[in-house]
C-alpha positions in Angstrom: 8.2 10.7 9.2 5.7 7.8 11.4 3.0 10.6 11.5 3.6 11.7 7.6 2.9 8.2 6.8 0.4 6.8 9.1 -1.5 10.3 8.7 -4.6 10.2 6.5 -4.5 14.3 5.9 -1.7 13.5 4.0 -4.8 12.3 1.1 -6.6 15.2 -0.4 -10.1 13.7 0.7 -8.5 12.6 5.0 -9.4 8.8 4.4 -6.4 7.2 2.8 -2.9 7.2 4.3 0.5 5.6 3.3 -0.4 3.4 5.9 -3.9 2.2 4.5 -2.2 -0.2 1.8 1.0 -1.1 4.0 -0.4 -2.7 6.9 2.3 -4.7 8.7 -0.6 -7.1 10.1 -1.0 -8.0 6.3 3.0 -8.3 5.7 3.0 -4.9 5.1 0.6 -5.3 2.3 -2.8 -3.9 2.2 -5.5 -6.3 4.3 -8.6 -4.3 2.0 -9.6 -6.5 -0.7 -10.9 -4.4 -3.5 -11.6 -5.1 -7.4 -10.3 -3.8 -10.4 -12.0 -4.9 -13.2 -8.9 -5.1 -15.1 -8.3 -4.3 -18.9 -11.7 -5.6 -20.4 -13.4 -3.4 -17.6 -16.2 -6.3 -16.8 -15.9 -7.8 -13.3 -15.8 -10.7 -12.8 -13.6 -11.8 -15.6 -10.2 -13.7 -15.5 -8.6 -10.4 -16.2 -9.7 -8.5 -12.8 -6.9 -7.2 -10.6 -7.1 -7.3 -6.2 -6.0 -3.8 -5.8 -6.0 -1.0 -2.8 -8.9 0.6 -2.7 -8.0 4.5 -3.1 -9.8 8.2 -3.3 -12.9 8.1 -5.6 -11.9 10.5 -8.5 -12.6 14.5 -7.4 -11.5 17.2 -10.0 -8.0 20.0 -9.2 -11.7 21.9 -7.3 -12.1 18.9 -4.8 -15.7 18.1 -6.7 -16.7 14.8 -6.8 -15.9 13.2 -10.7 -17.9 10.0 -12.4 -15.4 8.1 -13.1 -15.9 5.4 -16.6 -14.4 2.4 -14.4 -15.8 2.9 -11.0 -18.4 6.1 -11.3 -18.1 8.2 -8.0 -16.8 4.9 -5.8 -13.3 4.8 -4.5 -11.0 4.0 -7.6 -8.9 0.8 -7.3 -5.2 0.6 -7.8 -4.3 -1.8 -11.5 -1.8 -3.6 -9.0 -1.5 -5.4 -5.7 0.1 -3.0 -3.1 4.0 -4.5 -2.3 5.1 -4.7 0.8 7.3 -2.0 2.5 8.8 -3.6 5.2 12.3 -4.4 4.4 11.8 -2.5 0.6 15.1 -0.6 1.9 16.8 -3.0 1.1 15.3 -2.6 -2.7 17.9 -0.7 -5.2 14.7 0.2 -7.4 10.6 -0.1 -5.8 7.4 -0.4 -7.3 6.0 -3.8 -9.4 7.7 -1.9 -11.9 11.0 -0.6 -11.0 9.6 2.8 -11.6 11.4 4.2 -8.0 14.7 4.9 -9.3 17.5 4.8 -6.6 18.1 9.1 -7.9 15.7 10.6 -6.1 15.0 13.5 -7.3 13.3 16.8 -5.5 10.0 17.1 -7.2 9.6 20.9 -6.3 13.6 21.8 -7.3 14.1 19.2 -10.0 17.7 19.0 -8.3 18.8 15.2 -7.3 18.7 15.0 -3.6 20.2 11.8 -3.4 22.3 10.2 -6.2 21.8 6.5 -5.6 19.7 4.7 -2.6 17.2 7.4 -2.5 14.8 4.2 -4.7 12.5 5.1 -0.7 12.2 8.8 -1.6 11.4 7.8 -5.0 8.2 6.4 -4.2 7.0 7.6 -0.9 5.7 10.5 -3.1 4.2 8.9 -5.8 0.5 8.3 -4.1 0.5 11.5 -2.4 -0.4 12.9 -5.7 -1.9 9.9 -7.6 -5.5 10.9 -8.4 -6.4 7.1 -7.8 -4.4 6.5 -4.6 -4.9 10.0 -2.8 -5.6 12.6 -4.6 -7.9 15.3 -6.2 -6.9 15.7 -10.4 -3.6 18.3 -11.0 -3.0 18.1 -6.9 0.1 20.3 -6.7 2.8 20.2 -3.8 1.5 23.8 -3.0 -1.5 21.7 -2.2 -0.4 19.3 0.0 2.0 21.9 1.7 -1.6 24.3 2.6 -3.2 21.5 4.0 -0.4 19.4 6.3 0.2 23.6 7.5 -3.0 23.5 8.8 -3.9 20.0 9.7 -3.7 18.3 13.9 -1.3 15.7 13.3 -3.0 12.4 13.0 -6.6 14.3 13.8 -8.7 11.8 13.8 -5.8 8.7 14.5 -6.4 6.7 18.0 -4.6 4.3 19.7 -1.5 6.0 18.9 1.9 4.2 19.8 3.9 5.2 22.7 6.3 7.2 20.6 3.7 8.8 18.0 2.7 9.7 21.4 5.1 11.1 23.3 5.8 13.4 20.2 2.4 14.6 20.0 1.5 15.6 23.9 2.5 18.6 23.3 -0.2 19.3 20.8 2.9 20.7 17.9 1.4 21.7 14.5 3.1 20.1 11.4 5.2 23.2 10.7 6.5 22.4 14.5 7.4 18.5 14.2 9.2 20.1 10.9 11.0 22.3 12.4 12.1 19.4 15.1 13.5 17.1 12.2 15.0 19.8 9.7 15.5 22.5 12.0 13.4 25.2 10.2 9.4 24.6 10.2 9.1 24.4 6.1 7.6 22.3 4.5 8.8 21.0 1.3 8.4 17.7 -1.0 11.7 16.5 -0.3 11.3 16.8 3.3 8.4 14.7 3.3 9.7 12.3 1.3 13.2 12.2 3.8 11.2 11.5 6.8 8.8 8.9 5.6 11.5 7.0 4.1 13.7 7.1 6.9 10.5 5.8 8.7 10.4 3.0 6.9 13.7 2.1 6.7 13.3 1.4 10.9 11.0 -1.8 9.3 13.5 -4.5 9.4 12.4 -7.9 10.1 14.8 -10.1 11.3 13.6 -11.8 14.1 11.6 -14.5 12.2 12.6 -18.2 13.4 15.0 -18.4 9.7 16.6 -15.5 11.5 17.1 -17.6 14.8 17.8 -20.8 13.2 20.5 -19.4 10.9 22.2 -17.5 13.7 22.6 -20.8 15.7 19.4 -22.0 17.5 18.9 -25.0 15.4 15.6 -25.4 17.5 14.5 -21.6 16.5 12.8 -24.1 13.5 10.2 -27.3 13.4 11.1 -30.5 11.8 8.8 -29.7 8.8 10.3 -26.2 8.6 13.6 -27.3 8.1 12.8 -30.1 6.0 11.1 -26.7 4.2 14.3 -24.5 4.0 16.5 -27.6 3.2 14.4 -27.8 -0.3 14.2 -24.7 -0.7 17.4 -24.0 -0.3 18.8 -26.5 -3.3 15.9 -25.4 -5.6 15.3 -22.8 -8.5 13.7 -21.3 -5.2 16.7 -19.3 -4.0 17.9 -17.9 -7.5 15.5 -15.2 -7.3 15.0 -15.1 -3.7 17.8 -15.2 -2.5 18.7 -14.9 1.4 18.7 -13.0 3.9 15.9 -10.7 1.9 14.6 -13.4 0.0 14.9 -11.4 -3.4 17.2 -10.8 -5.5 15.3 -7.4 -6.6 15.1 -8.7 -10.3 12.5 -8.3 -12.8 10.7 -11.5 -13.7 7.8 -13.2 -16.0 5.9 -16.2 -14.9 3.4 -15.9 -16.4 0.3 -14.5 -14.2 -1.3 -12.8 -17.0 -1.0 -12.4 -20.7 1.6 -9.0 -20.9 -0.7 -7.6 -23.3 -2.6 -6.5 -20.5 -0.1 -4.9 -18.2 3.4 -4.8 -19.7 5.0 -4.4 -15.9 9.0 -3.5 -16.6 8.2 -2.8 -19.9 6.3 0.6 -19.1 9.9 2.1 -17.3 12.8 0.7 -19.4 10.5 0.3 -22.8 12.2 -2.5 -24.3 10.6 -5.5 -25.6 12.3 -7.9 -23.5 11.5 -6.7 -20.2 7.5 -7.1 -21.4 5.6 -8.7 -18.3 8.5 -9.0 -16.0 7.6 -7.6 -12.1 10.6 -7.4 -9.6 10.4 -10.3 -7.1 8.9 -9.7 -4.0 10.6 -10.7 -0.6 9.1 -13.1 1.0 10.0 -12.3 4.9 6.1 -12.3 5.9 4.7 -13.8 2.9 2.0 -16.0 5.6 1.2 -12.9 6.9 -0.2 -11.9 3.3 -4.2 -11.9 2.3 -3.1 -11.9 -1.5 -0.4 -12.7 -3.5 1.4 -11.9 -7.1 1.1 -8.1 -8.6 -2.7 -9.2 -9.9 -3.0 -10.4 -6.2 -4.9 -14.1 -7.8 -3.4 -16.0 -5.5 -4.8 -15.8 -2.7 -2.8 -18.4 -0.3 1.1 -19.5 -0.1 0.5 -23.1 -1.6 -1.6 -21.3 -4.6 1.6 -19.5 -4.8 3.9 -21.7 -4.9 1.6 -24.4 -7.3 2.0 -22.0 -9.5 5.4 -22.9 -10.7 4.5 -26.4 -11.5 5.2 -28.2 -15.0 2.2 -27.8 -16.8 0.1 -25.4 -15.5 -2.1 -24.6 -17.9 -3.3 -20.8 -16.5 1.0 -20.0 -17.2 1.0 -17.6 -20.5 3.8 -18.6 -22.4 4.7 -15.0 -23.8 8.1 -14.3 -22.8 8.1 -16.8 -19.7 11.0 -16.9 -17.9 13.5 -19.9 -18.3 13.5 -20.6 -14.6 9.6 -22.2 -14.9 8.7 -24.6 -14.5 10.0 -25.4 -10.6 8.4 -29.0 -9.3 8.0 -29.5 -5.8 7.4 -33.0 -4.6 3.9 -33.7 -2.9 5.8 -34.8 0.4 7.5 -32.1 0.0 4.9 -29.1 -0.7 3.6 -28.9 2.9 6.9 -28.6 4.8 7.4 -25.6 2.5 4.4 -23.7 3.1 5.0 -24.4 6.5 8.1 -22.9 6.1 7.6 -20.0 3.8 4.2 -19.1 6.1 5.5 -19.5 9.4 9.4 -19.7 9.8 9.7 -16.5 7.2 7.1 -14.3 10.0 9.0 -11.7 12.2 6.1 -12.0 15.4 7.1 -8.6 15.8 5.3 -8.1 12.5 2.1 -10.2 13.0 1.5 -9.0 16.2 2.2 -5.0 15.1 4.7 -4.6 18.0 7.3 -2.1 17.8 8.9 -1.2 14.9 6.0 -2.5 13.4 3.1 -0.3 15.5 0.9 1.9 14.4 -2.2 3.8 15.7 -6.1 2.6 14.4 -7.3 4.2 11.2 -10.6 5.3 10.2 -10.6 4.7 6.7 -13.5 7.4 5.9 -15.3 5.3 8.4 -15.5 8.4 11.3 -18.4 8.2 13.2 -21.6 10.1 13.0 -23.7 11.6 15.7 -26.9 10.7 15.6 -29.8 13.1 17.1 -32.6 11.1 18.8 -37.2 10.7 17.7 -36.9 12.6 21.4 -34.6 15.7 19.4 -32.4 15.6 22.9 -30.9 12.3 23.1 -27.3 12.6 21.1 -25.3 9.7 20.4 -22.2 8.2 18.7 -20.2 5.0 18.6 -17.6 3.8 21.2 -14.2 5.2 19.9 -10.7 3.3 20.6 -8.9 4.6 23.2 -11.4 7.1 24.3 -11.7 7.8 27.7 -14.0 10.2 27.7 -15.9 12.7 25.5 -16.6 16.5 24.9 -19.7 17.8 22.8 -19.8 21.4 21.4 -22.7 22.9 20.3 -23.6 25.7 17.7 -26.1 27.4 16.1 -25.9 27.1 12.5 -26.4 30.7 11.7 -23.0 31.1 13.1 -21.5 28.6 10.1 -22.3 31.3 7.7 -20.4 34.1 9.1 -16.6 33.4 8.2 -13.4 35.9 8.9 -11.0 36.4 6.8 -9.3 33.0 6.7 -12.7 31.3 6.1 -13.9 29.8 9.3 -16.6 31.6 11.3 -16.3 34.2 13.8 -17.7 32.3 16.4 -15.7 29.4 15.7 -17.7 26.1 16.1 -19.8 25.7 19.1 -19.3 26.0 22.9 -18.7 23.0 25.5 -22.3 21.8 26.6 -20.7 18.6 28.3 -20.9 20.2 31.6 -24.5 18.8 32.1 -23.6 15.4 31.3 -23.7 13.0 33.8 -21.5 10.8 32.5 -19.4 12.1 29.8 -17.1 8.5 29.4 -20.5 7.1 27.9 -21.8 7.7 24.3 -25.1 9.7 25.3 -25.3 13.2 26.1 -29.1 14.5 26.5 -29.7 18.3 25.2 -33.5 19.8 26.5 -32.5 23.5 24.9 -34.2 23.6 21.7 -33.3 26.2 18.9 -35.3 29.1 17.9 -37.9 28.5 15.5 -36.6 28.7 12.4 -32.9 27.9 13.1 -30.7 25.2 14.2 -28.5 23.4 15.8 -25.1 21.4 15.1 -23.1 19.5 17.5 -19.2 17.8 17.9 -17.9 15.3 19.1 -14.3 14.9 20.8 -12.5 12.8 22.7 -10.4 12.8 25.2 -7.2 10.1 24.1 -4.9 8.0 26.6 -2.5 10.7 26.9 -5.5 13.8 27.9 -5.2 15.4 24.8 -8.3 16.1 23.0 -8.8 15.0 19.2 -11.7 15.0 17.0 -12.7 19.0 16.4 -11.5 17.7 12.9 -10.6 20.6 9.5 -13.1 22.7 6.8 -12.6 20.9 3.2 -9.6 23.7 3.0 -7.4 22.0 5.8 -7.7 24.8 8.2 -8.5 23.4 11.6 -12.0 24.1 13.5 -11.7 25.9 16.8 -14.5 26.5 19.8 -15.6 29.7 21.2 -15.5 27.9 24.4 -14.1 24.8 25.1 -14.8 22.0 27.6 -12.6 21.9 30.7 
């Protein structure tokens, strides 16, 4: 589940993983700031949304399609990414609660989990969503075909120890599914089970507040204690109820008029749910770069002040009666300190286990450059690379494909034997192609475990292979 969650190959374009939008360093949300122009389709304007960057629109064959809003650029989600950390405690997920506790296998139509399956329901949504991770019309058969032919975490670097140990023998995804489920079959249900099982390990229960309520009076500063005391006796607690700091209800706090986003009403159909959104947890809120469902509150202070009496920006349509909430000016710094620091798990902030993760490329894989002398091949330094291997082949061989759609001669032969320093990012290749011919190059890395990574795959998901491997 952890490997699947952090593998960009789960997307159609190899550029977006589940973890791209849910990074621990951002409190389990998305540190990438992407702008959606909102219902008026004009940016900048008051209804803009800070969402997550997904994939550029593509048709069912993977060909680029010009999007009305984003043209050929990556699309942006219409809501901010909610945190995946501590999501196991929510009976339903997404801002509108559409990921239900009943998990139904999308391939068989049978109920797999009658209750408590919101994580499984949520995990599968983005994989087929043609804004977040998929081309139009993507099916679970497409996902299965690709994973069966993909090297797990092929282009990720700095793998966590548990992930590196699981991949040390270079298993395929069928091998990993066999280890987890007893046979190599890859199904949507099993993908959901695996990802949700990993997500249930993301429990941020080592905050200063946790230690304080467990009996350590020094775990929080005096200012944080003051902030906690105010919070604990204020209307804030009614919705952000400890210890999860959410009561998992849906509220309308007037962020924008409901006509721009109906929120919970889109799921229930009830007019009284218009503009209501799920109460998020406040754990690790100090790490989040944006706040609220539209991502338009930049800081914790901004979010607290949103509830103030007389806020002229607040929409009154179907506003929750719990508002306003007045915070005395002399208490505001202490309350913000409590929320920002006392509810942050240090393991989340430093991305240490179980919140550790690999480094993703996000579509920014380093290309090989050829110098003006037509001999110097170079590339940028990559994380977790102990040395580099370079392969060269004739361009003509790429047109000679076997029945599996791959070149019969593979993707080149090792030329790193002539490299005096395979740990740097330069190789001089004095060979020249024949007239009217050309060379192609592939660069791989040897990571910290001694594993060669980076040969990549074809657009159909077929793993590339070489004719002569580097020793």
